[in-house]
C-alpha positions in Angstrom: 3.5 9.3 -16.1 3.1 7.0 -18.8 6.5 7.9 -20.3 8.1 7.3 -16.7 6.4 3.8 -17.0 7.5 3.1 -20.3 10.9 3.9 -19.6 11.3 2.5 -16.6 8.8 -0.9 -16.9 9.7 -4.3 -16.9 8.3 -7.2 -19.1 6.6 -9.8 -16.9 8.2 -12.7 -18.4 12.0 -11.5 -17.4 13.7 -14.1 -15.4 16.8 -12.0 -13.7 16.0 -13.8 -10.6 18.2 -16.7 -9.8 16.6 -20.3 -10.0 16.1 -21.2 -6.4 17.9 -24.7 -5.7 18.5 -24.2 -2.2 16.5 -26.9 -0.2 16.7 -24.5 3.2 15.1 -21.5 0.9 12.6 -23.9 -0.4 11.8 -25.2 3.1 11.3 -21.8 4.9 9.3 -20.8 1.8 7.2 -24.1 2.2 7.0 -23.9 5.9 5.7 -20.2 5.7 3.0 -21.2 3.1 1.7 -23.9 5.4 1.7 -21.6 8.5 -0.4 -19.0 6.7 -2.7 -21.4 5.3 -3.0 -22.8 8.5 -3.8 -19.4 10.3 -6.4 -18.8 7.6 -8.0 -22.2 8.6 -7.9 -21.0 12.0 -9.3 -17.8 11.2 -12.3 -19.3 9.4 -12.9 -21.2 12.2 -13.2 -18.1 14.5 -15.4 -16.5 11.7 -19.1 -16.2 12.2 -20.0 -12.7 11.2 -19.0 -9.8 8.9 -17.7 -8.1 12.0 -15.4 -11.0 12.8 -14.7 -11.3 9.2 -13.8 -7.3 8.7 -12.5 -6.2 12.3 -11.4 -9.2 14.1 -14.4 -8.2 17.0 -12.3 -5.6 18.3 -9.8 -7.6 20.2 -6.1 -6.8 19.2 -3.7 -4.9 21.7 -1.0 -2.5 21.3 1.9 -4.5 19.9 -0.1 -6.5 17.4 -2.2 -3.3 16.2 1.2 -1.3 15.8 3.1 -4.1 13.8 0.1 -5.1 11.7 -0.3 -1.0 10.8 3.3 -1.0 9.9 3.4 -4.5 8.1 0.3 -3.7 6.1 2.0 -0.4 4.5 5.4 -1.8 3.9 4.8 -5.5 2.4 5.7 -6.0 -1.1 5.8 -2.4 -1.8 8.7 -2.1 0.5 10.5 -5.2 -0.5 10.1 -5.2 -4.5 9.0 -1.7 -5.0 11.4 0.1 -2.6 14.6 -1.5 -3.7 13.4 -1.0 -7.5 12.9 2.8 -7.0 16.1 3.6 -5.1 17.9 1.2 -7.8 16.5 3.2 -10.8 16.5 6.6 -9.1 18.9 6.9 -6.4 17.9 9.0 -3.5 14.7 10.0 -5.1 13.0 7.2 -3.5 14.2 8.0 0.2 11.6 10.7 0.2 9.2 8.1 0.4 10.9 5.8 3.0 12.1 8.7 5.2 8.8 10.2 5.3 6.4 7.2 5.7 7.3 7.0 9.5 6.0 10.6 10.0 3.3 9.6 8.3 2.4 7.0 11.2 2.8 9.6 13.5 0.3 12.2 12.0 -2.3 9.4 11.4 -2.5 8.3 14.9 -2.7 11.7 16.4 -5.4 13.0 14.0 -7.5 9.9 13.4 -6.6 6.7 16.2 -8.9 7.9 18.9 -11.7 9.1 16.7 -11.9 6.0 14.6 -12.1 4.0 17.7 -14.7 6.3 19.2 -16.7 5.7 16.2 -16.4 1.9 16.2 -18.2 2.2 19.7 -20.7 4.9 19.2 -22.2 3.7 15.7 -20.5 0.1 15.7 -19.0 1.0 12.3 -17.1 -2.0 10.4 -15.8 0.0 7.2 -14.8 3.3 6.2 -17.6 4.0 3.9 -19.6 3.1 7.1 -18.1 5.9 9.1 -18.5 8.2 6.3 -22.0 7.5 6.3 -22.1 8.2 9.8 -20.2 11.3 9.7 -21.9 13.0 6.8 -25.6 11.4 7.1 -25.3 10.8 3.1 -25.9 7.7 1.2 -24.0 9.7 -1.7 -20.9 9.8 0.3 -21.1 6.0 1.6 -21.7 4.9 -2.1 -18.7 7.0 -3.7 -16.6 6.1 -0.6 -17.3 2.4 -1.5 -16.5 3.0 -5.3 -13.1 4.7 -4.4 -12.4 2.0 -2.0 -12.9 -0.7 -4.7 -11.1 1.2 -7.3 -8.1 1.9 -5.0 -8.0 -2.0 -4.1 -7.6 -3.1 -7.4 -4.6 -1.0 -8.0 -2.9 -1.6 -4.3 -3.7 -5.6 -4.7 -2.0 -5.4 -8.2 1.4 -4.0 -6.6 1.2 -7.0 -4.3 0.6 -9.4 -6.9 3.4 -7.9 -9.0 5.8 -8.3 -6.2 4.2 -11.9 -5.5 5.2 -13.1 -8.8 9.1 -12.4 -8.3 9.2 -13.9 -4.5 7.5 -17.0 -5.6 10.2 -17.2 -8.5 13.0 -16.4 -5.9 11.7 -18.9 -3.6 10.8 -21.9 -5.5 12.2 -21.4 -8.9 9.1 -21.3 -11.0 8.6 -19.2 -14.1 7.1 -15.7 -13.0 3.8 -16.1 -14.8 3.0 -19.3 -12.9 4.2 -17.3 -9.9 1.6 -14.5 -10.6 -1.1 -17.2 -11.1 -0.1 -19.6 -8.4 0.2 -16.9 -5.9 -3.2 -15.4 -7.0 -4.7 -18.6 -6.4 -3.3 -19.4 -3.0 -3.8 -15.8 -1.8 -7.7 -16.0 -2.7 -8.1 -19.5 -0.7 -6.5 -17.6 2.2 -8.3 -14.5 2.3 -11.7 -16.5 1.4 -10.7 -18.6 4.8 -9.4 -16.3 7.4 -10.7 -12.8 6.7 -9.1 -10.2 8.7 -8.4 -12.2 11.8 -6.0 -14.4 9.7 -4.6 -11.3 8.3 -3.8 -9.7 11.4 -1.9 -12.5 12.9 0.0 -13.2 9.9 1.0 -9.4 9.6 2.3 -9.7 13.2 4.4 -12.8 12.6 6.0 -11.4 9.6 6.5 -7.8 10.9 8.7 -9.2 13.7 10.7 -11.3 11.1 11.0 -8.4 8.7 12.3 -5.9 11.3 15.2 -8.6 12.0 15.8 -9.5 8.5 16.4 -5.7 7.7 19.2 -5.4 9.9 21.1 -8.4 8.2 20.2 -7.2 4.7 21.6 -3.6 5.7 25.1 -5.4 7.1 25.3 -7.6 3.7 24.8 -4.5 1.7 27.0 -2.5 3.4 29.9 -5.1 3.2 29.5 -6.0 -0.3 29.3 -2.4 -1.5 32.3 -1.5 0.4 30.5 0.8 3.0 28.4 3.9 2.5 31.2 5.9 1.5 32.3 3.6 -1.3 28.9 3.0 -2.2 28.3 6.8 -2.6 31.6 7.4 -4.7 30.6 4.7 -7.2 27.0 6.2 -7.8 28.5 9.7 -7.8 31.1 8.6 -10.5 28.1 7.3 -12.7 25.8 10.0 -11.9 26.2 12.6 -9.3 22.3 12.9 -9.2 21.9 9.4 -7.7 23.1 10.4 -4.4 21.9 14.1 -4.6 19.4 15.5 -2.0 16.5 14.9 -4.6 18.0 11.9 -6.5 17.9 11.3 -10.4 14.3 11.6 -11.4 14.3 13.9 -14.1 16.2 17.2 -14.3 17.1 19.2 -11.3 14.0 21.4 -11.0 12.0 18.2 -11.6 13.8 16.2 -8.8 13.1 18.9 -6.5 9.3 18.8 -7.4 9.1 15.0 -7.3 10.7 14.8 -3.7 8.5 17.6 -2.2 5.5 15.7 -4.0 6.5 12.5 -2.6 7.0 14.3 1.0 3.6 15.7 0.8 1.9 12.3 -0.6 3.7 9.8 1.9 3.2 12.1 5.2 -0.1 13.7 4.6 -1.3 10.9 2.5 -0.8 7.9 5.2 -4.1 9.3 7.0 -5.9 8.3 4.0 -5.3 4.7 3.6 -8.5 2.8 4.6 -6.1 -0.5 5.1 -4.5 1.6 7.8 -6.9 3.8 9.5 -9.7 1.0 9.9 -7.0 -1.0 11.8 -7.9 1.3 14.5 -11.5 -0.2 14.7 -9.8 -3.5 15.9 -8.0 -2.2 19.1 -9.4 -3.6 22.2 -9.9 -0.1 24.0 -8.7 3.4 23.9 -6.0 3.1 26.0 -3.9 0.8 24.0 -3.7 3.4 21.3 -1.1 5.3 23.1 1.9 3.8 22.2 1.0 2.5 18.8 2.2 5.6 16.7 5.9 5.1 17.9 6.2 1.5 17.2 4.8 1.6 13.9 7.0 4.3 12.9 10.1 3.2 14.2 9.4 -0.5 12.9 8.7 1.2 9.3 12.1 3.1 9.5 13.9 -0.2 10.3 12.4 -2.3 7.7 13.1 0.6 5.1 16.9 -0.4 5.3 16.5 -3.1 3.0 15.1 -0.8 0.1 17.9 1.7 1.0 20.9 -0.6 1.3 20.2 -3.1 -1.2 18.9 -0.6 -4.1 22.1 1.6 -3.6 24.6 -1.3 -2.9 23.3 -3.2 -6.0 23.5 0.0 -8.2 27.0 0.8 -7.0 28.2 -2.8 -7.6 26.8 -2.4 -11.3 28.2 1.0 -11.7 31.5 -0.4 -10.5 31.7 -3.1 -12.9 31.5 -5.7 -9.9 28.6 -7.5 -11.3 26.5 -7.4 -14.4 22.9 -6.1 -14.7 21.2 -9.3 -15.8 18.0 -8.4 -13.6 15.4 -6.1 -14.1 15.0 -3.1 -11.2 11.6 -5.1 -10.1 13.9 -7.7 -9.1 16.5 -6.2 -7.3 15.3 -7.1 -3.9 15.1 -10.7 -4.5 18.4 -10.9 -6.3 20.2 -9.3 -3.8 18.7 -11.6 -1.1 19.6 -14.6 -3.0 23.2 -13.7 -4.2 24.5 -12.0 -1.2 23.0 -13.3 2.1 23.1 -16.8 3.5 20.4 -19.4 2.6 19.2 -19.4 6.2 18.5 -15.1 6.2 17.4 -15.3 2.4 14.9 -17.9 3.3 13.6 -15.8 6.6 13.3 -12.8 4.8 11.6 -14.1 1.7 9.3 -16.2 3.5 8.4 -13.3 5.7 7.9 -11.2 2.6 5.5 -14.1 1.1 3.5 -13.8 4.4 3.5 -10.0 4.1 2.1 -9.8 0.8 -0.4 -12.5 1.6 -1.7 -10.8 4.7 -1.7 -7.5 3.0 -3.3 -8.3 0.2 -5.8 -10.0 2.5 -6.6 -6.5 4.0 -7.2 -5.2 0.7 -9.3 -7.8 -0.4 -11.2 -7.4 2.8 -12.0 -3.7 2.6 -12.8 -4.1 -1.2 -15.1 -6.7 -0.8 -17.0 -5.2 1.9 -17.4 -2.1 -0.3 -19.1 -4.2 -3.1 -21.4 -6.3 -0.8 -22.1 -3.7 1.9 -21.3 -0.2 1.4 -22.6 0.4 -2.5 -25.7 -1.9 -1.7 -26.7 0.1 1.4 -26.1 3.5 -0.1 -28.4 2.3 -2.9 -31.1 1.4 -0.2 -30.7 -2.6 -1.0 -28.8 -3.7 1.9 -28.2 -7.4 2.6 -29.9 -7.9 5.9 -28.7 -11.4 6.8 -25.6 -11.4 8.3 -24.8 -14.9 7.0 -25.6 -14.0 3.5 -23.7 -10.7 3.8 -20.6 -12.9 4.8 -20.7 -15.2 1.8 -21.2 -12.3 -0.8 -18.2 -10.6 0.7 -16.2 -14.0 0.4 -17.6 -14.1 -3.5 -16.4 -10.5 -3.9 -12.6 -11.3 -3.1 -12.7 -13.7 -6.2 -13.5 -11.0 -8.5 -11.2 -8.4 -7.3 -8.6 -11.1 -7.2 -8.9 -11.7 -11.0 -9.5 -8.4 -12.0 -6.1 -7.2 -10.2 -4.1 -10.4 -11.7 -5.2 -8.8 -15.1 -3.7 -5.5 -14.2 -0.5 -7.1 -13.4 -0.7 -9.3 -16.5 -1.0 -6.5 -19.0 0.7 -3.9 -17.1 4.6 -2.9 -17.5 4.7 -0.4 -14.6 7.3 -0.6 -12.1 5.8 -2.2 -8.9 7.2 1.2 -6.6 5.5 3.6 -9.4 2.3 1.4 -9.4 2.3 1.4 -5.4 2.7 5.4 -5.6 -0.4 5.6 -7.8 -2.8 3.4 -5.8 -1.4 5.2 -2.2 -2.1 8.4 -4.1 -5.5 7.4 -5.1 -6.6 6.6 -1.7 -5.0 9.9 0.0 -6.9 11.8 -2.6 -10.1 10.4 -2.0 -10.1 10.0 1.8 -7.7 12.6 3.3 -10.3 15.2 3.1 -13.1 13.7 3.9 -11.5 11.6 6.8 -9.2 13.9 8.5 -10.9 17.0 8.2 -14.4 15.4 8.6 -13.4 13.7 11.9 -11.5 16.9 13.4 -13.6 20.0 12.0 -17.4 20.3 12.8 -17.9 22.7 9.5 -17.2 20.1 7.3 -20.5 19.0 4.9 -21.6 16.3 3.1 -21.3 18.3 -0.5 -17.8 19.2 0.5 -17.2 15.3 0.7 -19.0 14.4 -2.5 -17.2 17.1 -4.4 -13.7 16.0 -3.0 -14.5 12.2 -3.9 -15.8 13.3 -7.5 -12.9 15.5 -7.8 -10.1 13.1 -6.4 -11.1 9.8 -8.2 -11.5 11.9 -11.3 -8.2 13.6 -11.2 -6.4 10.2 -10.8 -8.4 8.4 -13.2 -7.5 11.2 -15.8 -3.8 11.4 -15.0 -2.9 7.8 -14.2 -5.4 5.5 -15.3 -5.7 6.8 -18.5 -2.1 7.2 -19.3 -1.5 3.5 -18.1 -4.2 2.4 -20.3 -3.0 4.1 -23.3 0.3 2.3 -22.8 -0.9 -0.8 -22.8 -3.2 -0.3 -25.8 -0.8 1.5 -27.8 -2.8 4.6 -28.0 -0.1 7.1 -27.2 -2.1 9.9 -28.9 -4.5 9.7 -25.7 -1.6 9.9 -23.3 -0.5 13.0 -25.3 -3.8 14.5 -25.1 -4.0 14.1 -21.3 -0.4 15.2 -20.5 -0.9 18.2 -22.8 -3.0 19.7 -20.1 -1.1 18.7 -17.2 0.9 21.5 -15.8 4.1 19.9 -14.4 6.7 17.6 -15.7 5.6 14.1 -16.2 7.6 12.8 -13.8 5.9 14.8 -11.1 3.3 12.4 -9.5 -0.2 13.5 -10.4 -1.4 12.0 -7.3 0.1 14.3 -5.0 -1.4 17.3 -7.0 -4.6 15.7 -6.7 -4.3 15.6 -3.2 -3.8 19.0 -2.8 -6.5 20.0 -5.0 -8.9 17.9 -3.2 -8.3 19.3 0.2 -9.0 22.9 -1.3 -12.0 21.5 -3.0 -13.4 20.0 0.4 -12.8 22.8 2.4 -14.0 25.6 -0.1 -17.2 23.7 -0.8 -17.8 23.0 3.1 -17.3 26.6 3.6 -19.9 27.4 1.3 -22.5 25.1 2.4 -22.3 25.0 6.0 -25.6 26.7 6.6 -25.6 26.5 10.4 -25.9 22.5 10.1 -25.4 20.5 13.7 -24.1 17.8 14.1 -25.8 14.4 15.8 -25.5 14.8 19.6 -23.6 11.3 19.7 -21.0 12.4 17.8 -19.6 15.4 19.8 -17.3 13.2 21.7 -15.1 12.8 18.4 -14.3 16.3 18.6 -13.0 16.7 21.8 -9.4 17.1 22.6 
């Protein structure tokens, strides 16, 4: 994986994005920032308890739930990381964007009702809360909290990496200023509003992004000369760019990568804490019915941005119609600024700014809750005063923001690749213990502990250590790790980790069942 990151990485200080001197675009960006901060202040006024801060008091309806669920997954990864991967590797990335809608449907079927029932039965607020209730184990709660906190740092880094480019695209400031300034604004917004602010900002930007995706697709097809012309230009440069499995590695590797991403982004959706904890927030069980198709269709429409902008820009470069003075990470913002009108560009970039803010807010909330609530409780030292717990949660936001900003500053990884790594970390840690745990009475705490340990260890060894080796220049460490990886480096280790942890979870659970009985109040979770 580190070889892929090194070859595709982009320097933090690259300035391929045009300087935004259009007052309309700047005006949209400034207005959206003010709206986001205003929503944050409004959320702060409505936040009195940790329950308000983390799950909005179970108060949102079908459309808000569905659009929030879709937008929290899409955000900066979809607009910056998506076009980046499509531009760099062609149709390989479509295995992510054509698969993710299936992930929403699967997640709703296997978890929506159960997660919402659990919120009523035991008044849980976080995912580790739910896992403690299901397995009655402080070890499971504590390891779940650690997994959430670690995954949040990587996921937040994805959005901050995207934010630096969006800030430059809108305001014309250096990328470095965009990173630090954006992180500061994000921290202020998150400490003020909590999940209430994030949900309504998600809803606002989701509507804008869906509309903007249609415009970007039309512009991309127009400037690229239509899909047939785009395909011909790409095939002339490299037939693999438009092959069924794309251009990431050789023929066999490309197939493995496509299948791995298919598994990771369909099954793995059900392990994303920032998605599945949204089910706690629904007003009641009846409004969950139509959430899945709304979220899936919305994601599919918004993915047109990545698909069309990435392929069109690569086709224009290969045909000599424009110079590649930008990095792959800058493809999305550059296309919008260069090839759409001021109003469309302003709307899309401003909506993306809001998306990154609200999605990052979700990550910060679940990560801070893991630090202030879940891990202390697993150690038998809970914070009993709700006001104090809320303040400690807000204080943890600052530490996570600083740490994630440091990851972006020192890492050269592509936004899209970093997003896949963080997605895979959560998938490996939580798909087995949540999906199987809430659908199979035979799941045991020993199986959950084994799956969490194996999932985190696998991802740290094959993703974190190689990335750290690339940053520190200790290539021998990366070579030592990859020497025991049985697949080509381009094949995502996070997908292999997901499959391994599922097998470990099932095997250990079967071996340790010993006739255990569930608490009586949890039986409704397993009723069809």
